N, C-alpha and C positions, 0 to 999 in steps of 0.2 A: 669370689668373694663372701667370707664368712660371715654370720649372719650375725646382725649390729654392729658388721664393720663400719669405723666411721672413717671416710680418706679425708688424708692432709688435703684441708682446704683453702689453708690462710694464705696462699696468693690468688684468692679466688677473690676479684673484689666484687665494687657496684661498676667500676669500668671494663672492666672481663665481661661482667654479662651483658653490657650493654650490647659490647659485640656480638653474643655469641645465642646459639635460639637454645632452650632449654626442654629436654624428653622428659617426662615424669608416667614413669610407669607404675601403674597402681591394679595390681594382679590379687588373687588367695594369694595372701601369706605372706608378700613383696612387696617393699615399695624404694622404688627407683631412681634418683633426680639424676640426671647429667647431664650438661652443657658440651656443645660443640662450635668450629666455627673453622673457617675453609680449611685449617690444617691443624686443629687440635682436636682432641676431645676430653675432656674432662669427668670421670664419676665427681660428683659431691654426696652422691647419700644411697647408703645400700643399706637396708634396716627390715625381718624379719619380723610376723606376727603369727598368732593362734591361727590356722582357718580356723571358719566355721562363723568367726566374727562380721561385727558390721563393716565393712571395706571402710565403709565412711563415718563410719567414727572413731577409726581406727584413723585413717587419715583426718579427720579433724584436729585428736590428740598430738600425730606428730607433727603437724602442720603449725600448730602454738610454743610449738619446741623446737625447730628447727628456724634461724633468722635467713637461712639459706631462703626458703620460699618468699623471703618478701623481696629478694633481688630482678631490682628492672634489667631480667632478659628483651634484647628484643623482641624474642616471642617464646610463646611454650608453647607445645602440642599434650596435653594431656592422655595418657592413651589408658581408658579405665576397663580392664578385661575380667569381667567373673570365672569370666569361662563358658557365656552363653554362646549358640549360633550366631551366627550375621549371615548378611546376603548381599550379594548385588545389583542392583536394580540397575537401565540405561537411564543414561545424566536429564534423558529427554521430560523422564519421572518424575523426578526429583524437585521438582517447584511447585506440586502438590504436598505439605504433610501431610494431611489426612489420609493419604495411602499409605502409610510408611508401615500401618499395623497390618496393613493387609500383605504384606513383606513379612514380618514376622512376626508369627500371630501366636498368641496363647503365651503372652506372655507375662509375667509375674504383678499382683500390684504396687504401685506405684514406681514401674519401669517405665520410659519413655526413650520412642526410635530416637535415634541422630542419624545426623550423615554426614560423611565425609568423601570430600570430593578433590581426589588423585588427576595432578596437574596432565595436562595430555592424554585423558584418558575417557573410553567415551562412557565410561559407567561412575557410580558411587559407592561404597560401601556405609550401608548401614548396621545399626548396631544397638542395642540397647544400653540406659543407661536411668542410675534410681536417680525419682526425681532429690533426694536428698542432697546426693554427691555432686550432685546440675546445680544447684539453690548454691549450695557453698564456697562449691568455687569459682560462679558467677560471683560472689562477696568478696573472694578471696585474691579473687588477682584480674588484674588489669587487661593484659594482651594477650589470651589464651586462647586456643580450642580444643575441643574434644576430638580427638583418631581413633584410629581400631592398631592394634600391632600389628595383623595384618597385611597391615597397607602395604611396607614394608615388603614384605616378600610376595605380594603381586609383582610389585613393580623390580623388584630382580626378575620374578619368573620374564614378563615380560622384555625383560633389558637384553634378558640371554637369550632370546627367540626372537628377536632383531641380527643380534650377532652371528648368528648360527641358523643354518637352514632348518637342522633338529631340531624333533620335536623334546620339551622340560616337563618333567615333575619335579614341584619341587619341594621341598618340605619343612618345617619346622617347628618343631621339639621345647617344650612348655611348660616350667612347674615340675612338680617330682610324686612320685611315691600314686597313689589314688586321683593325686590332681593332676595327672600330666594331661597333655592336648598337643594334641599334631593335629595342623595346618596341611594342606596340600593344596597344590595350584598348578595346573597343567597348563602349558601356555605353549603357542607354535604360533610366526611369523608375528609376532604385535598383538599376536588374543586371545584369552583368557577363554579356554573352550571348559574347563573344569575347577570349581575351588571350592573345597568347601574342611568342616572339622570336622577330629575324630576326638571323644572321651577317650583314655587308655584305663585298662583295670590289671595290667597286668604287661609282662615284660616283650610278649607273643602280639597284644595286639597289633605295635605299630608294623611290623613286619608287616600280620595279615594284611592290614588292612594299605600300605603301599604297592604288596603285590597285589591285591583286588586291583586295586585304582590302576595303577599301569598295564593291565591286563587289558581289564574293561574299558581304554580309553585306549586301547588300542593302539598303544607306545612301541615302537620297535628295539629288539635286545638289543642288535649292534651298535646301531645310530642313536637313537636318543638320549637324552641321560638324564641320570638320576641327584639333584644335591638337594646333601640335608645338611642343615644347621641345630644347632642347640647352645643350650650353654654351657654345659654339662656332658656333652659326647663320651656313654658309657661303650666299657670294651666293645659289644656286638654291634656296634656302630663301626667303628674305627677300621676293619674290612671288610668289603663285600660278603654281608652273612647269605648263609649256606641256601639259606630260604628264599635268594634274591639275583642268585649265580646263574641260574637258568632262563631268566630274564631278562636279566642287566646289563649289559660290559660296562660302560662309561660313568661312574658310581662317584660321590664325593663325598666326602663330609667336614663342615665349617670349610670350605670352601673361598673366603670372601675373596678375597683379589682376585679370581676368574672373573668377577663383576664388577671392581673397581679399584681403584688404592685409596685404601685408607690409613683414617688419619690417628698418628699415634694415642692411642689412649682405649683407643676402640673395644681393646680386649677386652677391659674390665668392663664394659657393656653387655646384657643378658643380648641376645642373638636378633633376635625381634626389633629392638633399633640398632644395631649396628646396620643389618640387612637397614634400617632406612633412613642412616649416614648418608650409604653405602648411595644411595640413588635420590639424593634431595639436591 
């Protein structure tokens, strides 16, 4: 979607909102709001803003500009992601919030560690959120929860690993330019064996990290599979890059149909949110 494009939301009213779950992504330079039910996905708002500013301030300004944020959604997940690292922790350790900082040390001033606990998993995702954004969201929304974009990728990789005897490495590219982020998840037999985030500084970085993780995790060239998902897959990813051909044979880009049946309209959502909807 073009920067600051405004989808036609005339047919999406309070009645539709009450029957829909909403996903609100707040990432560097981007604000996206979409809703979905059992059969459809509706992009409601997709705006860009200059990088480097305060995401909380940008969100506050746009919150008061759009009536969409006051709709009575059945549920709302606020996916706040400034590109920081996250961590996975066993669920039995998540009851004690005083331990969260041990999993994510060295956070900046005003940042607080929150958790998301995916259903039917033995782990939770710990990630940082700025106190200012947390306080504003709590004042502004009724039924909502903080979440992290990597959860959809984790669930998709786990689902694929349960359906097949193959190991799988799933990756999701988000952002653009110097702010591009690559999340990689290796899952096998319904277990996450590796999950990490890489900040990219050039077009070769993604291929380097993918190849390095593939080999360090001992994935098999012939039997295991690599799947990448991206908002706008660049030319270098649409066919197997030369640097991957010696390591990977089973390779695909944006193959959402291999995970499940998508809702009409999902193609307008960011890749991380499309994965989340498929696994909801």
